[in-house]
Structure formats: structure tokens, C-alpha cells
N, C-alpha and C positions, 0 to 999 in steps of 0.2 A: 587855524582850524581848531575848533573847540572839541572835540571828542564825539560829536554827534555824527551818526551815520545817516546820510541822506540817500534816499532811493531815487533813482532816475526813472521816470515814467517812460514806458515804451512809446515810440512815436506812432505805432499802429494801435489804434484803439478798437477793441472788439465790441461791437454793439450786438445786442441780441436781436435776431430777426424772427419775429413771431410767425411769419409765413413759412420760413424754413423749418422751424420746429414743428409747426402744424403738419407740414408735408411729411416730415420724418415720423411723427406720431401716427398719421394715417397709414403710411407705408408699413409701419410696424404692426398696426392692427390688421392690416390686410394680409401680411405674411402669417400672422398668428391665426387668422380665420382660415387661410388656405391650409395651413399645417393641421389644424383641428379637423377640417373637412376631410383631408386626405387620410388622416389617421383613422377616423371613423369609417371612411369608405373602405380602407384596407381591412379593417376588422369585420365589417359587415359582408364583404365580398366572399363568395363561396370559394373554397380551396381550388376546385377544378376550373373556376373561371379566371383565376389570376394568370396573367401571361408572363412568360420569360423567366420568372423565379418563383420559388415556393412562397406561399402566403406568409409564413413565419419570417422569412428573410425580408419580405417587403415591409412587414411591421417594424423590424429592427432598423431598416434603412430609413423609413419615414420618421421613426421615433428619434434616432440619433443624428440624422442629417436633415433637419427640418426643411430648409429652403430647397436644397438640391433633391432630397428624397421625395418631397411633395411633387416637384415638377417631373421627376423620373417616374413616379407612380402614375401621374396623369398621362404621360406620353407612352410609357413602355409596359406598365403593369396593369392598368385598369381594364376590366373586361370590356370588350368591344360592344356586346349587345346586352340589353337588359333581359334578365331571366324571367321577370314578371311583367309581361306586357300590359297587364290590366291594372297595374299600380300595386299598392300595398295589399298583401294577402289578408283577407278577413273572411269571415264566414259568409258564404254566398258569392264571393267574387271568384269567378272561374276563369277570367281572362277578359280581354278587351271586347270580344264579341261572343258572349256565351251562347247566343241563339244558334250559332253554327256548330257548336259542340254537342247539342242535345241529341240523345238517341231517338231514332224514329222521326227525325226532322225531315220535312218534305224537301226532296232534292229535285230541282227542276230538270225535266228531261226534254227531249225533242218534241215539240207540239204535234208534229205529224205522226208520231208513234202513240200519242195519247188519245184513244178513241173517245173517252169521256169528255175531254177538253174540246175536241172537234165537234161533238154533238151539241155541247152547250153553246159553242160559238154559232153554229148553224141555227139553233133555236132562237138565240138572241137576235141574230141578223133577220130572221123571218119575222120576229115580233116587231122589230123596228120598221121593216117594210110595210107590215100591216098597219102600224100606227101612222106611217107617212101617207099611205093610201087613204086612210080614214080622214086625215087632216085635209087632204086634197079634195075629197068628196064634200066635206063640210065647207071648204072655201068656195067650191063651185056652187053649192046650194045657196050660200050667202050672196054670191054675185048675181045669181038668177033672180033673186027676190027683190 
């Protein structure tokens, strides 16, 4: 032996697996996106809409326990219903169907109780009967000729 140190190579050779590293990278980005979404969702949620815990505690849980806190927020803390059914609040957006909230909006009632409606229906029916009789007379005249 000459004083050289020889290193023995391990019999198991580790090869880099590009598919495995891509999956890990995508998984990491997915968890990061979930964490950011949940963090913003907690911050934007109204205090009274948060379930099971106060909003401040939810922020701390999601901030310091990213994976577990995000899933807990989605399952146990996120508000059940959307407080703005019409989407984002902007000037003029009063809800999903603003025509139903208008003051003085016509509310349909029982047609039998609405005399004006019944009168117009009778007039329209009589007009249609007259027009039909006139068409029949015209058709009879044309056949006789």
C-alpha cells in the first residue's frame, strides 16, 4: 500500500429522475398557491362570517401552519355562503337580480282580482273573434266568386 486513500463507490447509484423532480416542483407550487389563496381568503373574509374561530386566530393558523392551516380554513373556517351574491361590489351593482329590489316594482297578483287585466283580456279576445269572423267572410266571398 502506498499511502493513497481510495474511496469505494457505493453499489447503489442514484440517478436523477426528471419526472420525480417535476412532480415535486408542481406539488410545491400547488401548495404555495393554496396557501396564498387561503391567506388572502382569510384576510378578505368578514369577521362575522368566519366559522369556529375568530378571524385573527385563523390568520395566525394559516400563516404559521401553511399546509394544515390552509386545509383547516377551507374545511372548518371559510364562510358557507357568499355575502355578495351579485359578485364584486361596484357602483350600480345591487345584487344578482336588482330588478326585484326596485321600489314600486310591479308585483304580480291574482288575475281574477285585477279588473283592468280581465277587461283587457276580454277586449283582446273580442278583437280576435271579430278578426276571425272577418277572415271567414272574406274566404266565403272568395269561394263564391
